[in-house]
PQR file with spaces between the fields and no chain letter, atoms N, CA, C, O and H, PARSE charges and radii, in Angstrom:
ATOM       1  N    MET     1     -19.315   15.981  -10.094 -0.4000 1.5000
ATOM       2  CA   MET     1     -19.865   14.675   -9.742 -0.0000 2.0000
ATOM       3  C    MET     1     -18.713   13.703   -9.522  0.5500 1.7000
ATOM       4  O    MET     1     -17.956   13.439  -10.456 -0.5500 1.4000
ATOM       5  N    LEU     2     -18.561   13.179   -8.347 -0.4000 1.5000
ATOM       6  CA   LEU     2     -17.453   12.288   -8.022 -0.0000 2.0000
ATOM       7  C    LEU     2     -17.395   11.040   -8.881  0.5500 1.7000
ATOM       8  O    LEU     2     -16.311   10.626   -9.292 -0.5500 1.4000
ATOM       9  H    LEU     2     -19.175   13.394   -7.588  0.4000 1.0000
ATOM      10  N    THR     3     -18.512   10.445   -9.157 -0.4000 1.5000
ATOM      11  CA   THR     3     -18.506    9.187   -9.884 -0.0000 2.0000
ATOM      12  C    THR     3     -18.084    9.348  -11.338  0.5500 1.7000
ATOM      13  O    THR     3     -17.803    8.357  -12.012 -0.5500 1.4000
ATOM      14  H    THR     3     -19.393   10.780   -8.823  0.4000 1.0000
ATOM      15  N    LYS     4     -18.036   10.562  -11.822 -0.4000 1.5000
ATOM      16  CA   LYS     4     -17.662   10.805  -13.211 -0.0000 2.0000
ATOM      17  C    LYS     4     -16.158   10.698  -13.424  0.5500 1.7000
ATOM      18  O    LYS     4     -15.720   10.335  -14.516 -0.5500 1.4000
ATOM      19  H    LYS     4     -18.264   11.367  -11.274  0.4000 1.0000
ATOM      20  N    TYR     5     -15.369   11.001  -12.421 -0.4000 1.5000
ATOM      21  CA   TYR     5     -13.923   11.047  -12.564 -0.0000 2.0000
ATOM      22  C    TYR     5     -13.262    9.926  -11.783  0.5500 1.7000
ATOM      23  O    TYR     5     -13.663    9.616  -10.661 -0.5500 1.4000
ATOM      24  H    TYR     5     -15.725   11.296  -11.535  0.4000 1.0000
ATOM      25  N    VAL     6     -12.249    9.321  -12.382 -0.4000 1.5000
ATOM      26  CA   VAL     6     -11.529    8.231  -11.735 -0.0000 2.0000
ATOM      27  C    VAL     6     -10.038    8.419  -11.984  0.5500 1.7000
ATOM      28  O    VAL     6      -9.640    8.838  -13.070 -0.5500 1.4000
ATOM      29  H    VAL     6     -11.923    9.573  -13.294  0.4000 1.0000
ATOM      30  N    GLY     7      -9.222    8.117  -11.000 -0.4000 1.5000
ATOM      31  CA   GLY     7      -7.783    8.140  -11.189 -0.0000 2.0000
ATOM      32  C    GLY     7      -7.123    9.406  -10.689  0.5500 1.7000
ATOM      33  O    GLY     7      -7.762   10.281  -10.104 -0.5500 1.4000
ATOM      34  H    GLY     7      -9.546    7.777  -10.117  0.4000 1.0000
ATOM      35  N    LEU     8      -5.815    9.479  -10.939 -0.4000 1.5000
ATOM      36  CA   LEU     8      -5.015   10.578  -10.420 -0.0000 2.0000
ATOM      37  C    LEU     8      -5.378   11.928  -11.018  0.5500 1.7000
ATOM      38  O    LEU     8      -5.150   12.954  -10.377 -0.5500 1.4000
ATOM      39  H    LEU     8      -5.297    8.768  -11.414  0.4000 1.0000
ATOM      40  N    LEU     9      -5.931   11.961  -12.215 -0.4000 1.5000
ATOM      41  CA   LEU     9      -6.297   13.233  -12.829 -0.0000 2.0000
ATOM      42  C    LEU     9      -7.526   13.866  -12.190  0.5500 1.7000
ATOM      43  O    LEU     9      -7.854   15.016  -12.480 -0.5500 1.4000
ATOM      44  H    LEU     9      -6.117   11.127  -12.736  0.4000 1.0000
ATOM      45  N    THR    10      -8.202   13.131  -11.331 -0.4000 1.5000
ATOM      46  CA   THR    10      -9.376   13.662  -10.654 -0.0000 2.0000
ATOM      47  C    THR    10      -9.064   14.979   -9.954  0.5500 1.7000
ATOM      48  O    THR    10      -9.861   15.915  -10.013 -0.5500 1.4000
ATOM      49  H    THR    10      -7.936   12.196  -11.095  0.4000 1.0000
ATOM      50  N    SER    11      -7.914   15.060   -9.292 -0.4000 1.5000
ATOM      51  CA   SER    11      -7.573   16.297   -8.573 -0.0000 2.0000
ATOM      52  C    SER    11      -7.454   17.470   -9.533  0.5500 1.7000
ATOM      53  O    SER    11      -7.903   18.569   -9.208 -0.5500 1.4000
ATOM      54  H    SER    11      -7.266   14.300   -9.243  0.4000 1.0000
ATOM      55  N    ASP    12      -6.871   17.272  -10.694 -0.4000 1.5000
ATOM      56  CA   ASP    12      -6.766   18.360  -11.673 -0.0000 2.0000
ATOM      57  C    ASP    12      -8.139   18.863  -12.097  0.5500 1.7000
ATOM      58  O    ASP    12      -8.344   20.065  -12.265 -0.5500 1.4000
ATOM      59  H    ASP    12      -6.506   16.379  -10.958  0.4000 1.0000
ATOM      60  N    ILE    13      -9.063   17.948  -12.265 -0.4000 1.5000
ATOM      61  CA   ILE    13     -10.423   18.308  -12.689 -0.0000 2.0000
ATOM      62  C    ILE    13     -11.102   19.139  -11.606  0.5500 1.7000
ATOM      63  O    ILE    13     -11.723   20.157  -11.912 -0.5500 1.4000
ATOM      64  H    ILE    13      -8.896   16.971  -12.129  0.4000 1.0000
ATOM      65  N    TYR    14     -10.991   18.718  -10.336 -0.4000 1.5000
ATOM      66  CA   TYR    14     -11.617   19.474   -9.257 -0.0000 2.0000
ATOM      67  C    TYR    14     -10.972   20.837   -9.065  0.5500 1.7000
ATOM      68  O    TYR    14     -11.662   21.822   -8.805 -0.5500 1.4000
ATOM      69  H    TYR    14     -10.486   17.892  -10.088  0.4000 1.0000
ATOM      70  N    ILE    15      -9.663   20.897   -9.190 -0.4000 1.5000
ATOM      71  CA   ILE    15      -8.981   22.186   -9.051 -0.0000 2.0000
ATOM      72  C    ILE    15      -9.443   23.140  -10.148  0.5500 1.7000
ATOM      73  O    ILE    15      -9.714   24.310   -9.881 -0.5500 1.4000
ATOM      74  H    ILE    15      -9.102   20.096   -9.401  0.4000 1.0000
ATOM      75  N    GLN    16      -9.533   22.654  -11.355 -0.4000 1.5000
ATOM      76  CA   GLN    16      -9.920   23.505  -12.484 -0.0000 2.0000
ATOM      77  C    GLN    16     -11.410   23.846  -12.481  0.5500 1.7000
ATOM      78  O    GLN    16     -11.775   25.012  -12.632 -0.5500 1.4000
ATOM      79  H    GLN    16      -9.313   21.703  -11.572  0.4000 1.0000
ATOM      80  N    ASN    17     -12.257   22.861  -12.315 -0.4000 1.5000
ATOM      81  CA   ASN    17     -13.708   23.060  -12.475 -0.0000 2.0000
ATOM      82  C    ASN    17     -14.423   23.538  -11.226  0.5500 1.7000
ATOM      83  O    ASN    17     -15.427   24.242  -11.327 -0.5500 1.4000
ATOM      84  H    ASN    17     -11.960   21.914  -12.192  0.4000 1.0000
ATOM      85  N    GLU    18     -13.935   23.177  -10.060 -0.4000 1.5000
ATOM      86  CA   GLU    18     -14.646   23.469   -8.821 -0.0000 2.0000
ATOM      87  C    GLU    18     -13.971   24.552   -7.990  0.5500 1.7000
ATOM      88  O    GLU    18     -14.531   25.001   -6.989 -0.5500 1.4000
ATOM      89  H    GLU    18     -13.119   22.605   -9.978  0.4000 1.0000
ATOM      90  N    GLY    19     -12.794   24.970   -8.386 -0.4000 1.5000
ATOM      91  CA   GLY    19     -12.091   25.987   -7.609 -0.0000 2.0000
ATOM      92  C    GLY    19     -11.583   25.471   -6.278  0.5500 1.7000
ATOM      93  O    GLY    19     -11.289   26.253   -5.374 -0.5500 1.4000
ATOM      94  H    GLY    19     -12.339   24.606   -9.199  0.4000 1.0000
ATOM      95  N    VAL    20     -11.480   24.163   -6.155 -0.4000 1.5000
ATOM      96  CA   VAL    20     -10.988   23.541   -4.931 -0.0000 2.0000
ATOM      97  C    VAL    20      -9.487   23.314   -5.110  0.5500 1.7000
ATOM      98  O    VAL    20      -9.055   22.740   -6.110 -0.5500 1.4000
ATOM      99  H    VAL    20     -11.719   23.527   -6.889  0.4000 1.0000
ATOM     100  N    HIS    21      -8.700   23.766   -4.143 -0.4000 1.5000
ATOM     101  CA   HIS    21      -7.256   23.546   -4.253 -0.0000 2.0000
ATOM     102  C    HIS    21      -6.766   22.744   -3.063  0.5500 1.7000
ATOM     103  O    HIS    21      -7.176   22.974   -1.926 -0.5500 1.4000
ATOM     104  H    HIS    21      -9.050   24.233   -3.330  0.4000 1.0000
ATOM     105  N    PHE    22      -5.892   21.809   -3.340 -0.4000 1.5000
ATOM     106  CA   PHE    22      -5.230   21.053   -2.293 -0.0000 2.0000
ATOM     107  C    PHE    22      -3.896   20.581   -2.834  0.5500 1.7000
ATOM     108  O    PHE    22      -3.746   20.342   -4.032 -0.5500 1.4000
ATOM     109  H    PHE    22      -5.558   21.622   -4.264  0.4000 1.0000
ATOM     110  N    GLU    23      -2.941   20.450   -1.949 -0.4000 1.5000
ATOM     111  CA   GLU    23      -1.624   19.976   -2.349 -0.0000 2.0000
ATOM     112  C    GLU    23      -1.689   18.484   -2.617  0.5500 1.7000
ATOM     113  O    GLU    23      -2.292   17.729   -1.854 -0.5500 1.4000
ATOM     114  H    GLU    23      -3.063   20.644   -0.976  0.4000 1.0000
ATOM     115  N    ARG    24      -1.073   18.073   -3.690 -0.4000 1.5000
ATOM     116  CA   ARG    24      -0.993   16.652   -4.020 -0.0000 2.0000
ATOM     117  C    ARG    24       0.420   16.180   -3.728  0.5500 1.7000
ATOM     118  O    ARG    24       1.396   16.835   -4.094 -0.5500 1.4000
ATOM     119  H    ARG    24      -0.583   18.686   -4.309  0.4000 1.0000
ATOM     120  N    VAL    25       0.517   15.041   -3.067 -0.4000 1.5000
ATOM     121  CA   VAL    25       1.812   14.480   -2.716 -0.0000 2.0000
ATOM     122  C    VAL    25       1.831   13.038   -3.168  0.5500 1.7000
ATOM     123  O    VAL    25       0.922   12.263   -2.870 -0.5500 1.4000
ATOM     124  H    VAL    25      -0.275   14.509   -2.770  0.4000 1.0000
ATOM     125  N    ARG    26       2.858   12.699   -3.878 -0.4000 1.5000
ATOM     126  CA   ARG    26       3.009   11.311   -4.316 -0.0000 2.0000
ATOM     127  C    ARG    26       3.959   10.625   -3.347  0.5500 1.7000
ATOM     128  O    ARG    26       5.024   11.157   -3.032 -0.5500 1.4000
ATOM     129  H    ARG    26       3.595   13.329   -4.120  0.4000 1.0000
ATOM     130  N    GLY    27       3.576    9.448   -2.877 -0.4000 1.5000
ATOM     131  CA   GLY    27       4.414    8.763   -1.912 -0.0000 2.0000
ATOM     132  C    GLY    27       4.019    7.311   -1.762  0.5500 1.7000
ATOM     133  O    GLY    27       3.172    6.800   -2.496 -0.5500 1.4000
ATOM     134  H    GLY    27       2.711    9.016   -3.133  0.4000 1.0000
ATOM     135  N    ASN    28       4.634    6.665   -0.817 -0.4000 1.5000
ATOM     136  CA   ASN    28       4.410    5.258   -0.520 -0.0000 2.0000
ATOM     137  C    ASN    28       3.609    5.173    0.776  0.5500 1.7000
ATOM     138  O    ASN    28       4.006    5.756    1.785 -0.5500 1.4000
ATOM     139  H    ASN    28       5.322    7.079   -0.221  0.4000 1.0000
ATOM     140  N    MET    29       2.498    4.463    0.759 -0.4000 1.5000
ATOM     141  CA   MET    29       1.649    4.403    1.948 -0.0000 2.0000
ATOM     142  C    MET    29       2.318    3.694    3.115  0.5500 1.7000
ATOM     143  O    MET    29       1.852    3.800    4.250 -0.5500 1.4000
ATOM     144  H    MET    29       2.176    3.989   -0.060  0.4000 1.0000
ATOM     145  N    ASN    30       3.406    2.972    2.852 -0.4000 1.5000
ATOM     146  CA   ASN    30       4.136    2.314    3.928 -0.0000 2.0000
ATOM     147  C    ASN    30       5.283    3.165    4.459  0.5500 1.7000
ATOM     148  O    ASN    30       5.934    2.784    5.432 -0.5500 1.4000
ATOM     149  H    ASN    30       3.784    2.886    1.930  0.4000 1.0000
ATOM     150  N    GLU    31       5.538    4.310    3.832 -0.4000 1.5000
ATOM     151  CA   GLU    31       6.548    5.264    4.279 -0.0000 2.0000
ATOM     152  C    GLU    31       6.039    6.665    3.958  0.5500 1.7000
ATOM     153  O    GLU    31       6.562    7.330    3.064 -0.5500 1.4000
ATOM     154  H    GLU    31       5.009    4.618    3.042  0.4000 1.0000
ATOM     155  N    LEU    32       5.035    7.106    4.679 -0.4000 1.5000
ATOM     156  CA   LEU    32       4.414    8.392    4.376 -0.0000 2.0000
ATOM     157  C    LEU    32       5.426    9.527    4.516  0.5500 1.7000
ATOM     158  O    LEU    32       6.168    9.583    5.497 -0.5500 1.4000
ATOM     159  H    LEU    32       4.610    6.566    5.406  0.4000 1.0000
ATOM     160  N    PRO    33       5.456   10.431    3.535 -0.5600 1.5000
ATOM     161  CA   PRO    33       6.455   11.497    3.523  0.2800 2.0000
ATOM     162  C    PRO    33       6.041   12.725    4.349  0.5500 1.7000
ATOM     163  O    PRO    33       6.118   13.859    3.878 -0.5500 1.4000
ATOM     164  N    PHE    34       5.605   12.477    5.580 -0.4000 1.5000
ATOM     165  CA   PHE    34       5.154   13.542    6.460 -0.0000 2.0000
ATOM     166  C    PHE    34       5.756   13.350    7.841  0.5500 1.7000
ATOM     167  O    PHE    34       6.089   12.234    8.239 -0.5500 1.4000
ATOM     168  H    PHE    34       5.543   11.555    5.964  0.4000 1.0000
ATOM     169  N    ARG    35       5.890   14.451    8.564 -0.4000 1.5000
ATOM     170  CA   ARG    35       6.419   14.342    9.927 -0.0000 2.0000
ATOM     171  C    ARG    35       5.343   13.775   10.863  0.5500 1.7000
ATOM     172  O    ARG    35       4.165   13.715   10.508 -0.5500 1.4000
ATOM     173  H    ARG    35       5.620   15.357    8.240  0.4000 1.0000
ATOM     174  N    ASP    36       5.753   13.375   12.022 -0.4000 1.5000
ATOM     175  CA   ASP    36       4.855   12.798   13.027 -0.0000 2.0000
ATOM     176  C    ASP    36       3.807   13.820   13.471  0.5500 1.7000
ATOM     177  O    ASP    36       4.073   15.020   13.537 -0.5500 1.4000
ATOM     178  H    ASP    36       6.710   13.423   12.310  0.4000 1.0000
ATOM     179  N    LYS    37       2.629   13.322   13.769 -0.4000 1.5000
ATOM     180  CA   LYS    37       1.555   14.089   14.417 -0.0000 2.0000
ATOM     181  C    LYS    37       1.249   15.415   13.717  0.5500 1.7000
ATOM     182  O    LYS    37       1.200   16.464   14.359 -0.5500 1.4000
ATOM     183  H    LYS    37       2.413   12.347   13.716  0.4000 1.0000
ATOM     184  N    ILE    38       1.045   15.362   12.406 -0.4000 1.5000
ATOM     185  CA   ILE    38       0.806   16.583   11.644 -0.0000 2.0000
ATOM     186  C    ILE    38      -0.653   16.757   11.211  0.5500 1.7000
ATOM     187  O    ILE    38      -1.083   17.887   10.975 -0.5500 1.4000
ATOM     188  H    ILE    38       1.085   14.509   11.885  0.4000 1.0000
ATOM     189  N    PHE    39      -1.426   15.670   11.101 -0.4000 1.5000
ATOM     190  CA   PHE    39      -2.778   15.747   10.539 -0.0000 2.0000
ATOM     191  C    PHE    39      -3.867   15.557   11.584  0.5500 1.7000
ATOM     192  O    PHE    39      -3.741   14.746   12.501 -0.5500 1.4000
ATOM     193  H    PHE    39      -1.077   14.753   11.292  0.4000 1.0000
ATOM     194  N    ASP    40      -4.943   16.328   11.422 -0.4000 1.5000
ATOM     195  CA   ASP    40      -6.147   16.167   12.237 -0.0000 2.0000
ATOM     196  C    ASP    40      -6.994   15.007   11.722  0.5500 1.7000
ATOM     197  O    ASP    40      -7.713   14.366   12.489 -0.5500 1.4000
ATOM     198  H    ASP    40      -5.046   16.988   10.677  0.4000 1.0000
ATOM     199  N    LEU    41      -6.905   14.744   10.432 -0.4000 1.5000
ATOM     200  CA   LEU    41      -7.719   13.713    9.790 -0.0000 2.0000
ATOM     201  C    LEU    41      -6.905   12.994    8.740  0.5500 1.7000
ATOM     202  O    LEU    41      -6.214   13.623    7.939 -0.5500 1.4000
ATOM     203  H    LEU    41      -6.321   15.265    9.810  0.4000 1.0000
ATOM     204  N    VAL    42      -6.985   11.676    8.742 -0.4000 1.5000
ATOM     205  CA   VAL    42      -6.434   10.845    7.672 -0.0000 2.0000
ATOM     206  C    VAL    42      -7.570    9.964    7.192  0.5500 1.7000
ATOM     207  O    VAL    42      -8.255    9.329    7.993 -0.5500 1.4000
ATOM     208  H    VAL    42      -7.546   11.165    9.393  0.4000 1.0000
ATOM     209  N    PHE    43      -7.770    9.926    5.878 -0.4000 1.5000
ATOM     210  CA   PHE    43      -8.783    9.014    5.353 -0.0000 2.0000
ATOM     211  C    PHE    43      -8.200    8.204    4.204  0.5500 1.7000
ATOM     212  O    PHE    43      -7.353    8.680    3.448 -0.5500 1.4000
ATOM     213  H    PHE    43      -7.214   10.442    5.227  0.4000 1.0000
ATOM     214  N    ILE    44      -8.669    6.987    4.095 -0.4000 1.5000
ATOM     215  CA   ILE    44      -8.246    6.063    3.048 -0.0000 2.0000
ATOM     216  C    ILE    44      -9.495    5.643    2.304  0.5500 1.7000
ATOM     217  O    ILE    44     -10.467    5.191    2.909 -0.5500 1.4000
ATOM     218  H    ILE    44      -9.358    6.601    4.709  0.4000 1.0000
ATOM     219  N    THR    45      -9.467    5.794    0.994 -0.4000 1.5000
ATOM     220  CA   THR    45     -10.623    5.454    0.179 -0.0000 2.0000
ATOM     221  C    THR    45     -10.223    4.446   -0.894  0.5500 1.7000
ATOM     222  O    THR    45      -9.450    4.768   -1.797 -0.5500 1.4000
ATOM     223  H    THR    45      -8.677    6.161    0.503  0.4000 1.0000
ATOM     224  N    ALA    46     -10.740    3.253   -0.796 -0.4000 1.5000
ATOM     225  CA   ALA    46     -10.574    2.207   -1.815 -0.0000 2.0000
ATOM     226  C    ALA    46      -9.117    1.967   -2.201  0.5500 1.7000
ATOM     227  O    ALA    46      -8.809    1.784   -3.379 -0.5500 1.4000
ATOM     228  H    ALA    46     -11.367    2.992   -0.062  0.4000 1.0000
ATOM     229  N    SER    47      -8.217    1.966   -1.211 -0.4000 1.5000
ATOM     230  CA   SER    47      -6.817    1.729   -1.556 -0.0000 2.0000
ATOM     231  C    SER    47      -6.047    0.876   -0.552  0.5500 1.7000
ATOM     232  O    SER    47      -4.975    0.369   -0.881 -0.5500 1.4000
ATOM     233  H    SER    47      -8.467    2.115   -0.254  0.4000 1.0000
ATOM     234  N    LEU    48      -6.561    0.707    0.651 -0.4000 1.5000
ATOM     235  CA   LEU    48      -5.820   -0.031    1.675 -0.0000 2.0000
ATOM     236  C    LEU    48      -5.476   -1.445    1.213  0.5500 1.7000
ATOM     237  O    LEU    48      -4.421   -1.970    1.569 -0.5500 1.4000
ATOM     238  H    LEU    48      -7.432    1.119    0.918  0.4000 1.0000
ATOM     239  N    HIS    49      -6.341   -2.058    0.438 -0.4000 1.5000
ATOM     240  CA   HIS    49      -6.085   -3.429   -0.029 -0.0000 2.0000
ATOM     241  C    HIS    49      -4.896   -3.499   -0.992  0.5500 1.7000
ATOM     242  O    HIS    49      -4.426   -4.593   -1.305 -0.5500 1.4000
ATOM     243  H    HIS    49      -7.198   -1.631    0.149  0.4000 1.0000
ATOM     244  N    HIS    50      -4.410   -2.367   -1.460 -0.4000 1.5000
ATOM     245  CA   HIS    50      -3.236   -2.339   -2.336 -0.0000 2.0000
ATOM     246  C    HIS    50      -1.926   -2.320   -1.548  0.5500 1.7000
ATOM     247  O    HIS    50      -0.853   -2.448   -2.138 -0.5500 1.4000
ATOM     248  H    HIS    50      -4.792   -1.478   -1.207  0.4000 1.0000
ATOM     249  N    SER    51      -1.998   -2.164   -0.249 -0.4000 1.5000
ATOM     250  CA   SER    51      -0.794   -2.114    0.571 -0.0000 2.0000
ATOM     251  C    SER    51      -0.080   -3.463    0.578  0.5500 1.7000
ATOM     252  O    SER    51      -0.715   -4.516    0.638 -0.5500 1.4000
ATOM     253  H    SER    51      -2.870   -2.060    0.230  0.4000 1.0000
ATOM     254  N    SER    52       1.245   -3.415    0.515 -0.4000 1.5000
ATOM     255  CA   SER    52       2.037   -4.643    0.618 -0.0000 2.0000
ATOM     256  C    SER    52       2.206   -5.061    2.078  0.5500 1.7000
ATOM     257  O    SER    52       2.654   -6.172    2.364 -0.5500 1.4000
ATOM     258  H    SER    52       1.761   -2.560    0.467  0.4000 1.0000
ATOM     259  N    ASP    53       1.844   -4.164    3.000 -0.4000 1.5000
ATOM     260  CA   ASP    53       1.964   -4.435    4.430 -0.0000 2.0000
ATOM     261  C    ASP    53       0.932   -3.584    5.173  0.5500 1.7000
ATOM     262  O    ASP    53       1.240   -2.485    5.633 -0.5500 1.4000
ATOM     263  H    ASP    53       1.480   -3.262    2.768  0.4000 1.0000
ATOM     264  N    ILE    54      -0.275   -4.093    5.283 -0.4000 1.5000
ATOM     265  CA   ILE    54      -1.379   -3.324    5.861 -0.0000 2.0000
ATOM     266  C    ILE    54      -1.080   -2.884    7.289  0.5500 1.7000
ATOM     267  O    ILE    54      -1.420   -1.763    7.668 -0.5500 1.4000
ATOM     268  H    ILE    54      -0.525   -4.986    4.909  0.4000 1.0000
ATOM     269  N    SER    55      -0.456   -3.733    8.077 -0.4000 1.5000
ATOM     270  CA   SER    55      -0.118   -3.351    9.455 -0.0000 2.0000
ATOM     271  C    SER    55       0.805   -2.138    9.470  0.5500 1.7000
ATOM     272  O    SER    55       0.610   -1.220   10.267 -0.5500 1.4000
ATOM     273  H    SER    55      -0.180   -4.643    7.769  0.4000 1.0000
ATOM     274  N    ASN    56       1.799   -2.127    8.604 -0.4000 1.5000
ATOM     275  CA   ASN    56       2.717   -0.990    8.543 -0.0000 2.0000
ATOM     276  C    ASN    56       2.002    0.259    8.045  0.5500 1.7000
ATOM     277  O    ASN    56       2.239    1.351    8.560 -0.5500 1.4000
ATOM     278  H    ASN    56       1.957   -2.873    7.956  0.4000 1.0000
ATOM     279  N    THR    57       1.138    0.115    7.057 -0.4000 1.5000
ATOM     280  CA   THR    57       0.374    1.255    6.556 -0.0000 2.0000
ATOM     281  C    THR    57      -0.434    1.890    7.680  0.5500 1.7000
ATOM     282  O    THR    57      -0.457    3.113    7.818 -0.5500 1.4000
ATOM     283  H    THR    57       0.945   -0.772    6.638  0.4000 1.0000
ATOM     284  N    LEU    58      -1.088    1.073    8.473 -0.4000 1.5000
ATOM     285  CA   LEU    58      -1.884    1.597    9.584 -0.0000 2.0000
ATOM     286  C    LEU    58      -1.004    2.237   10.649  0.5500 1.7000
ATOM     287  O    LEU    58      -1.402    3.232   11.255 -0.5500 1.4000
ATOM     288  H    LEU    58      -1.069    0.080    8.361  0.4000 1.0000
ATOM     289  N    ARG    59       0.182    1.689   10.889 -0.4000 1.5000
ATOM     290  CA   ARG    59       1.126    2.334   11.821 -0.0000 2.0000
ATOM     291  C    ARG    59       1.504    3.720   11.304  0.5500 1.7000
ATOM     292  O    ARG    59       1.603    4.670   12.081 -0.5500 1.4000
ATOM     293  H    ARG    59       0.505    0.881   10.397  0.4000 1.0000
ATOM     294  N    GLU    60       1.714    3.832   10.004 -0.4000 1.5000
ATOM     295  CA   GLU    60       2.046    5.124    9.401 -0.0000 2.0000
ATOM     296  C    GLU    60       0.889    6.116    9.557  0.5500 1.7000
ATOM     297  O    GLU    60       1.107    7.292    9.851 -0.5500 1.4000
ATOM     298  H    GLU    60       1.634    3.060    9.374  0.4000 1.0000
ATOM     299  N    VAL    61      -0.330    5.638    9.358 -0.4000 1.5000
ATOM     300  CA   VAL    61      -1.507    6.494    9.538 -0.0000 2.0000
ATOM     301  C    VAL    61      -1.512    7.068   10.949  0.5500 1.7000
ATOM     302  O    VAL    61      -1.664    8.276   11.132 -0.5500 1.4000
ATOM     303  H    VAL    61      -0.507    4.684    9.119  0.4000 1.0000
ATOM     304  N    TYR    62      -1.348    6.210   11.934 -0.4000 1.5000
ATOM     305  CA   TYR    62      -1.395    6.679   13.316 -0.0000 2.0000
ATOM     306  C    TYR    62      -0.168    7.510   13.692  0.5500 1.7000
ATOM     307  O    TYR    62      -0.240    8.348   14.591 -0.5500 1.4000
ATOM     308  H    TYR    62      -1.225    5.229   11.785  0.4000 1.0000
ATOM     309  N    ARG    63       0.944    7.286   13.019 -0.4000 1.5000
ATOM     310  CA   ARG    63       2.141    8.104   13.261 -0.0000 2.0000
ATOM     311  C    ARG    63       1.918    9.557   12.853  0.5500 1.7000
ATOM     312  O    ARG    63       2.357   10.474   13.546 -0.5500 1.4000
ATOM     313  H    ARG    63       1.002    6.606   12.289  0.4000 1.0000
ATOM     314  N    VAL    64       1.236    9.766   11.728 -0.4000 1.5000
ATOM     315  CA   VAL    64       1.060   11.136   11.227 -0.0000 2.0000
ATOM     316  C    VAL    64      -0.168   11.830   11.814  0.5500 1.7000
ATOM     317  O    VAL    64      -0.343   13.032   11.613 -0.5500 1.4000
ATOM     318  H    VAL    64       0.879    9.021   11.165  0.4000 1.0000
ATOM     319  N    LEU    65      -1.017   11.100   12.533 -0.4000 1.5000
ATOM     320  CA   LEU    65      -2.185   11.711   13.164 -0.0000 2.0000
ATOM     321  C    LEU    65      -1.808   12.458   14.442  0.5500 1.7000
ATOM     322  O    LEU    65      -0.994   11.989   15.239 -0.5500 1.4000
ATOM     323  H    LEU    65      -0.874   10.124   12.696  0.4000 1.0000
ATOM     324  N    LYS    66      -2.410   13.618   14.616 -0.4000 1.5000
ATOM     325  CA   LYS    66      -2.254   14.351   15.873 -0.0000 2.0000
ATOM     326  C    LYS    66      -2.971   13.589   16.982  0.5500 1.7000
ATOM     327  O    LYS    66      -3.861   12.789   16.698 -0.5500 1.4000
ATOM     328  H    LYS    66      -3.070   13.999   13.970  0.4000 1.0000
ATOM     329  N    PRO    67      -2.602   13.821   18.232 -0.5600 1.5000
ATOM     330  CA   PRO    67      -3.363   13.236   19.333  0.2800 2.0000
ATOM     331  C    PRO    67      -4.831   13.670   19.183  0.5500 1.7000
ATOM     332  O    PRO    67      -5.114   14.834   18.900 -0.5500 1.4000
ATOM     333  N    MET    68      -5.708   12.772   19.366 -0.4000 1.5000
ATOM     334  CA   MET    68      -7.152   12.971   19.194 -0.0000 2.0000
ATOM     335  C    MET    68      -7.534   13.182   17.718  0.5500 1.7000
ATOM     336  O    MET    68      -8.648   13.617   17.425 -0.5500 1.4000
ATOM     337  H    MET    68      -5.478   11.827   19.597  0.4000 1.0000
ATOM     338  N    GLY    69      -6.619   12.876   16.794 -0.4000 1.5000
ATOM     339  CA   GLY    69      -6.923   12.955   15.376 -0.0000 2.0000
ATOM     340  C    GLY    69      -7.901   11.866   14.965  0.5500 1.7000
ATOM     341  O    GLY    69      -8.137   10.916   15.712 -0.5500 1.4000
ATOM     342  H    GLY    69      -5.714   12.522   17.032  0.4000 1.0000
ATOM     343  N    ARG    70      -8.458   12.007   13.795 -0.4000 1.5000
ATOM     344  CA   ARG    70      -9.484   11.078   13.320 -0.0000 2.0000
ATOM     345  C    ARG    70      -8.978   10.301   12.107  0.5500 1.7000
ATOM     346  O    ARG    70      -8.360   10.869   11.206 -0.5500 1.4000
ATOM     347  H    ARG    70      -8.266   12.779   13.189  0.4000 1.0000
ATOM     348  N    PHE    71      -9.245    9.012   12.097 -0.4000 1.5000
ATOM     349  CA   PHE    71      -8.922    8.142   10.969 -0.0000 2.0000
ATOM     350  C    PHE    71     -10.218    7.588   10.427  0.5500 1.7000
ATOM     351  O    PHE    71     -11.029    7.048   11.180 -0.5500 1.4000
ATOM     352  H    PHE    71      -9.747    8.551   12.829  0.4000 1.0000
ATOM     353  N    ASP    72     -10.423    7.718    9.127 -0.4000 1.5000
ATOM     354  CA   ASP    72     -11.647    7.236    8.487 -0.0000 2.0000
ATOM     355  C    ASP    72     -11.274    6.465    7.230  0.5500 1.7000
ATOM     356  O    ASP    72     -10.298    6.797    6.558 -0.5500 1.4000
ATOM     357  H    ASP    72      -9.765    8.157    8.515  0.4000 1.0000
ATOM     358  N    PHE    73     -12.037    5.456    6.920 -0.4000 1.5000
ATOM     359  CA   PHE    73     -11.781    4.653    5.720 -0.0000 2.0000
ATOM     360  C    PHE    73     -13.084    4.075    5.207  0.5500 1.7000
ATOM     361  O    PHE    73     -14.083    3.992    5.921 -0.5500 1.4000
ATOM     362  H    PHE    73     -12.830    5.187    7.467  0.4000 1.0000
ATOM     363  N    ASN    74     -13.040    3.684    3.965 -0.4000 1.5000
ATOM     364  CA   ASN    74     -14.177    2.954    3.383 -0.0000 2.0000
ATOM     365  C    ASN    74     -13.714    2.041    2.304  0.5500 1.7000
ATOM     366  O    ASN    74     -14.526    1.343    1.696 -0.5500 1.4000
ATOM     367  H    ASN    74     -12.228    3.752    3.384  0.4000 1.0000
């Protein structure tokens, strides 16, 4: 249940309890540690307002998206 878990430990809980695995990367949203045009999808959930430079964060999102990639947020 998503609403039960909050914070960075959420990924550990899903990996252990649900058998879902994904790589976790710690970084700065204004300097994403990924090469250009690598992702088909980028999503931001309840964190964009924490950016010190929203315009730069969005530039980074589009930098790492593949052509015709999808960006989603809420």
